[in-house]
C-alpha positions as CSV (number, residue, x, y, z in Angstrom):
1,X,-11.4,-222.4,14.1
2,X,-12.4,-225.8,15.5
3,X,-15.1,-227.7,13.5
4,X,-17.5,-229.5,15.6
5,X,-19.3,-232.5,14.7
6,X,-22.1,-231.9,12.4
7,X,-21.0,-228.3,11.7
8,X,-20.8,-227.6,8.0
9,X,-18.4,-224.6,7.2
10,X,-20.4,-222.2,4.9
11,X,-19.3,-220.3,2.0
12,X,-19.5,-216.6,1.8
13,X,-23.0,-215.8,0.0
14,X,-21.0,-213.7,-2.3
15,X,-18.9,-216.6,-3.5
16,X,-19.3,-217.2,-7.3
17,X,-16.0,-219.0,-8.1
18,X,-15.4,-222.0,-5.8
19,X,-12.6,-224.5,-6.1
20,X,-13.3,-228.1,-4.7
21,X,-10.0,-229.7,-3.7
22,X,-10.8,-233.1,-2.2
23,X,-8.3,-235.6,-0.6
24,X,-7.9,-237.9,2.3
25,X,-5.7,-235.5,4.1
26,X,-4.1,-238.0,6.3
27,X,-2.4,-235.8,7.3
28,X,-2.8,-232.4,5.3
29,X,0.7,-231.1,4.7
30,X,2.4,-228.0,3.1
31,X,2.2,-229.2,-0.3
32,X,-1.8,-229.6,0.1
33,X,-1.6,-225.8,1.0
34,X,0.7,-224.5,-1.6
35,X,-1.5,-226.2,-4.3
36,X,-4.6,-224.8,-3.0
37,X,-3.3,-221.3,-2.6
38,X,-1.7,-221.2,-5.9
39,X,-4.9,-222.4,-7.6
40,X,-6.8,-219.8,-5.8
41,X,-4.5,-217.1,-7.0
42,X,-4.0,-218.3,-10.6
43,X,-7.9,-218.7,-11.2
44,X,-9.1,-215.6,-9.1
45,X,-11.3,-218.0,-7.2
46,X,-13.5,-216.7,-4.2
47,X,-12.6,-219.6,-2.1
48,X,-11.1,-223.2,-2.3
49,X,-12.9,-225.7,-0.1
50,X,-10.5,-228.3,1.1
51,X,-12.9,-231.3,0.9
52,X,-12.2,-234.1,3.4
53,X,-13.2,-237.7,2.0
54,X,-15.4,-239.6,4.4
55,X,-14.3,-243.0,3.1
56,X,-11.7,-242.5,0.1
57,X,-13.0,-245.5,-2.0
58,X,-9.7,-246.0,-4.0
59,X,-7.7,-246.4,-0.7
60,X,-10.2,-248.2,1.4
61,X,-8.7,-251.5,2.6
62,X,-5.4,-250.7,1.5
63,X,-4.3,-249.4,4.9
64,X,-5.7,-248.0,8.0
65,X,-7.1,-244.6,7.5
66,X,-7.4,-242.0,10.3
67,X,-11.2,-241.4,11.4
68,X,-12.8,-238.6,9.0
69,X,-13.5,-236.4,12.0
70,X,-9.9,-236.3,13.0
71,X,-9.0,-235.5,9.3
72,X,-11.4,-232.7,9.2
73,X,-10.2,-231.3,12.5
74,X,-6.5,-231.2,10.9
75,X,-7.6,-229.5,7.8
76,X,-9.5,-227.0,9.7
77,X,-6.5,-226.2,11.9
78,X,-4.3,-226.1,8.8
79,X,-6.5,-223.4,6.9
80,X,-7.7,-221.4,9.9
81,X,-5.4,-218.6,9.3
82,X,-5.1,-218.9,5.3
83,X,-7.4,-216.4,3.4
84,X,-9.6,-218.0,0.8
85,X,-9.3,-221.6,2.1
86,X,-11.9,-223.4,4.1
87,X,-12.5,-226.9,5.3
88,X,-15.4,-228.9,3.9
89,X,-17.2,-231.7,5.8
90,X,-20.0,-232.4,3.0
91,X,-18.8,-235.6,2.3
92,X,-18.8,-236.6,6.1
93,X,-22.4,-235.7,6.2
94,X,-23.1,-237.7,3.1
95,X,-21.8,-240.9,4.6
96,X,-20.3,-243.9,3.0
97,X,-17.8,-243.7,0.1
98,X,-16.8,-240.3,-1.2
99,X,-17.6,-239.6,-4.9
100,X,-16.8,-236.2,-6.4
101,X,-20.1,-236.5,-8.4
102,X,-22.1,-236.6,-5.3
103,X,-20.1,-233.9,-3.5
104,X,-20.7,-231.5,-6.6
105,X,-24.2,-232.3,-6.5
106,X,-24.5,-231.1,-3.0
107,X,-22.6,-228.1,-3.5
108,X,-24.6,-227.0,-6.7
109,X,-27.8,-227.3,-4.6
110,X,-26.4,-225.3,-1.7
111,X,-24.8,-222.7,-4.0
112,X,-26.8,-222.6,-7.3
113,X,-25.3,-219.5,-8.5
114,X,-21.5,-220.7,-8.1
115,X,-19.2,-221.8,-10.6
116,X,-17.4,-225.0,-9.5
117,X,-13.8,-225.9,-10.3
118,X,-12.6,-229.3,-9.3
119,X,-9.1,-229.4,-8.4
120,X,-6.9,-232.7,-9.1
121,X,-3.4,-233.6,-9.5
122,X,-2.1,-234.7,-12.7
123,X,-2.0,-238.4,-11.8
124,X,-5.7,-238.3,-10.8
125,X,-6.5,-236.4,-14.0
126,X,-5.0,-239.0,-16.2
127,X,-7.5,-241.6,-14.7
128,X,-10.6,-239.5,-14.7
129,X,-12.7,-242.1,-16.6
130,X,-12.1,-244.5,-13.8
131,X,-14.1,-242.2,-11.5
132,X,-17.5,-243.0,-10.4
133,X,-19.9,-241.0,-12.9
134,X,-17.1,-239.0,-14.2
135,X,-19.5,-237.6,-16.8
136,X,-21.3,-235.7,-14.0
137,X,-18.1,-234.3,-12.6
138,X,-17.3,-232.9,-16.1
139,X,-20.8,-231.5,-16.6
140,X,-21.0,-230.0,-13.0
141,X,-17.5,-228.3,-13.0
142,X,-14.5,-227.0,-14.7
143,X,-11.7,-229.4,-14.2
144,X,-8.6,-228.0,-13.1
145,X,-5.4,-230.1,-13.3
146,X,-2.3,-229.2,-11.2
147,X,0.9,-229.5,-13.3
148,X,4.4,-229.7,-11.8
149,X,7.0,-227.5,-13.5
150,X,8.6,-229.2,-16.7
151,X,6.3,-232.5,-16.2
152,X,2.9,-231.6,-17.9
153,X,1.0,-235.0,-18.5
154,X,-1.2,-236.2,-21.5
155,X,-4.8,-235.7,-20.6
156,X,-8.0,-236.7,-22.4
157,X,-8.5,-234.2,-25.2
158,X,-12.4,-234.5,-25.1
159,X,-12.2,-232.6,-21.7
160,X,-11.6,-228.9,-21.4
161,X,-8.9,-228.8,-18.9
162,X,-7.4,-225.7,-17.2
163,X,-4.0,-226.4,-16.2
164,X,-2.2,-224.5,-13.3
165,X,1.5,-225.0,-12.7
166,X,2.3,-225.0,-9.0
167,X,5.7,-225.5,-7.2
168,X,6.8,-229.0,-6.8
169,X,7.3,-229.7,-3.1
170,X,8.3,-233.6,-2.6
171,X,6.1,-234.0,0.4
172,X,3.5,-236.8,0.9
173,X,1.2,-237.9,3.7
174,X,2.5,-241.4,3.3
175,X,6.1,-240.2,4.1
176,X,4.7,-238.1,7.1
177,X,3.0,-241.0,8.7
178,X,6.4,-242.9,8.5
179,X,8.1,-240.0,9.9
180,X,5.7,-239.9,13.0
181,X,6.4,-243.8,13.2
182,X,10.1,-243.7,13.2
183,X,10.8,-240.3,14.8
184,X,12.1,-238.4,11.8
185,X,11.8,-234.5,11.8
186,X,8.5,-233.1,10.9
187,X,9.5,-229.4,10.9
188,X,8.1,-227.2,8.3
189,X,6.3,-230.2,6.6
190,X,3.1,-229.5,8.6
191,X,1.7,-226.5,10.1
192,X,2.1,-226.1,14.0
193,X,-1.8,-225.7,14.3
194,X,-1.9,-229.0,12.6
195,X,0.6,-230.7,14.7
196,X,-1.3,-229.2,17.7
197,X,-4.4,-231.2,16.7
198,X,-2.4,-234.4,15.9
199,X,-1.0,-234.2,19.6
200,X,-4.3,-233.2,21.3
201,X,-5.8,-236.3,19.7
202,X,-3.1,-238.7,20.0
203,X,-2.6,-239.4,16.2
204,X,0.1,-241.0,14.4
205,X,2.0,-242.4,17.5
206,X,2.7,-239.1,18.9
207,X,5.3,-240.6,21.4
208,X,7.6,-240.9,18.4
209,X,6.7,-237.8,16.9
210,X,7.5,-235.7,20.3
211,X,11.2,-237.2,20.0
212,X,11.4,-236.0,16.4
213,X,11.4,-232.4,16.9
214,X,14.9,-231.1,18.0
215,X,14.8,-228.8,21.2
216,X,11.2,-229.6,21.7
217,X,10.1,-227.6,18.7
218,X,7.2,-228.2,16.4
């Protein structure tokens, strides 16, 4: 379902267990979807919001980041046919740098009866106390750390973590951007719907990407 500028996807009124899976999603790939789907199942969540960062402060200035509305459109396309996953534009509407504490405050106001679950990778979880107002994140939500099989990380014992093991897929947005640039195959790394948005909006040097797919397939 296309997400128009200014449109905020809404949660079902009955949603009581809401996962918040934030990221730059530049672009969103199958690894993101596998993580969200597995956490949704493991914790019996009503919905997982794929929350698109407006300005990811930890990456700002390190590279050129695709405009937020384009990244939101890619996420919306990726999750459109996936039950239990929706795109989130709250951070775009807030503007400026995106901080999880602010996002959770907005969601808590919008859905005061919902239990919020902040979903993070193990690397981000290990750096929790470098986050802006990390104490608010801990107080407003249950923290879910995604572990890869056989590779659990040591976490701050003062925080009540929920660990969810998900399949390890060695896919990264950095590698995908490089694949677009140098013409390597993208098959099965992105959804067809996401690739359609990328092509329609002319993202990631689509001239190279078009040559990457054998027999003209996506």
